[in-house]
N, C-alpha and C positions, 0 to 999 in steps of 0.2 A: 387494561390496555389493550389497543390495537397493535400487532406486530406483523408487518410485512416486508419480506426479503424476496427481490427479484435478482436472479442471477444474470448479470450484463454480458459477462464472457467468462469462460473456463476452459479446461482443456479438453473437454469432449464437446462432438456435436450435439446438436438437439435432435429430439425423434424425427421431427420433420426435415431436417437439414437446410433450416431456413436461416439459421443465424450464424454468423461468424463464430470461429473457437479458435482458441491459440493457448499456447503454454502460458499459464498466468490465472489472474483472478480479477474481478471487478463486480462489487455486489451493490445494489440500491436498498437501503434498509430505511422502512418507514417505523418509527416508533415514538410513543411518549409526546407525541406533535413535532418531532423533528425528522428531517430527512438527511440522511448521512451516505456518501458514497464512500464505500470501503474497498479500496486499492482500486487502481486504474488499469489493469491489465499491461501486456508490453507494448502494444501498438497503438491504442486509442479506439480500436475497433468496436469497443465496448459503446460507443456513441452510436454507431450504426444499428447495433442490437436495441439500444435503448429507444431509438427512433421507431424502429420495426416492432417494439413492444409497447409502443405508445407512453414510454416514460421520460417525462420530461426531465431534464438536468437543470434547467433554471430553478433559482429558489432553493438550493442546499445550504443546509445549517453548518455542514462539517464535511470535510474529506479528511478520512483517515487512512493513512498508509501503513499497513502491517509491519514492513521492513524495507531497508534500504536494497532491493535486489529490482533489475528492469523488468521483472515478469509482474511485478506488484505496483511499479511506480511508472513504467515507460509511457502510458497513456496520458500521463498528467499533463504536459504541454499542449497536447491537443483538446484537452478539458478546457485548458486556459483560453485557447484559440476559439472555444465554440459555445461558449458561455457568456453572459453579460457581466457576471459578478461572480468570482470564486470565494467561498467562504474560507473561514479559518480552516487550516491545514494542521493536522495533528499525527505527530509522529515521535518516535522514540527519541531520547536526545543524542543517541548514536547514529542517528539516521544517514547523516552527511559522511560517513567513515568511506574510503574507498573501498568497493568490494571486488573481489577477484575470485575466480575460479581455476583451478589447474586443467590444463588441456593436456599435458605431458609432464614429464618430469623437468621441472624448474622452468616451465613455460606456463605463465598467467595471461588469462584473458578477463578484461573488465567485465563485469557483469553487475555494476551498481546503478545509481540514479544519473539520468541524464541531464538533471537540473540542479541548481545552487541554490543556497540560501540568498545570495545577492540576486537571482531570477527572482525569487518570491518578493524580495523587497522592491526591486525595480517595478515590479507588476502590481505593487500596493496589496499584496495577500499577507494576512496576518499567518504567523507561524507559533504553534505552541509546541515546543519541544519538551515531551514527557520525561521529568526527573524522578517523580513521585512512583510508588508501587502502585497507587490507585488515584485516578483524576475522574471525578464526577462531571460530566457533562451535563447531566441532569439529574434529577431525584433518582431516576429508575436506569440511567445509561451511563455505565463507566467503561474506562480504559485501563487496562491492566499492565504493567510494566516490570521488570526484574522477576523474571521467572526463575524458580530453583529448580535444579534437577533433582527428583525424587526417585526416580525410577531406573534399575539397570538398563532397561531396554532404551533409553533416551541416549543416545549414541550421537556425538557431534559427526556432522559430515565432514571427511577429512579432504574434501576438494575445495572446501570454500575458506577464503582467507581475506583479510582486510590489510591495506599497506597504508604505513606511516613512514613518511620520508622513503627510504628505499627498502625498508623492512616489511616482510610480510609476516603476518601473525595468524594464528589459527581465529576462523571467526565462529564465535560462540553464540552469534544470533542476539547479543547483548542489546540491539534496536528493537528488537522485536516487540510488538504489542498487540494486546486482543481487546476485542469488546465485548462486554457483559451487557446483558439487558435482563 
């Protein structure tokens, strides 16, 4: 199987300082005859980089967003504006929880997703909210969900919370999904 991963945006500048960079991530993954956009960065500048790298974002098979923070999902609406058809979006079932980060004691700043399930529905975009531990997209491409903490060094970042009604609860990143090829 051929596998190609193109980094469209990430935290660090490229060696030639020709591409946009930002706190966030977006990868174009080509494997098993499928084209997958994994995360959309925070601003949508991954689209400029895709153009600079001669990577066409039309004819994607899936958009997978790893978790519901702005730096992984913030460019999604720009993608919708810039392609003719957005493929199925794959997220963890808890993806749309209202996510926050503490900036000082008892002060929270929103750092979650900028779009809603209603937005996807209005745009006619198919949504797959992964509930299972493993979902096969193809015979060789899997999405994993419901990770178990198994090492002492895996500590929850105590700055992250999600909000239900008026109550803030520690965010254990239950919405996190990963891709296996």
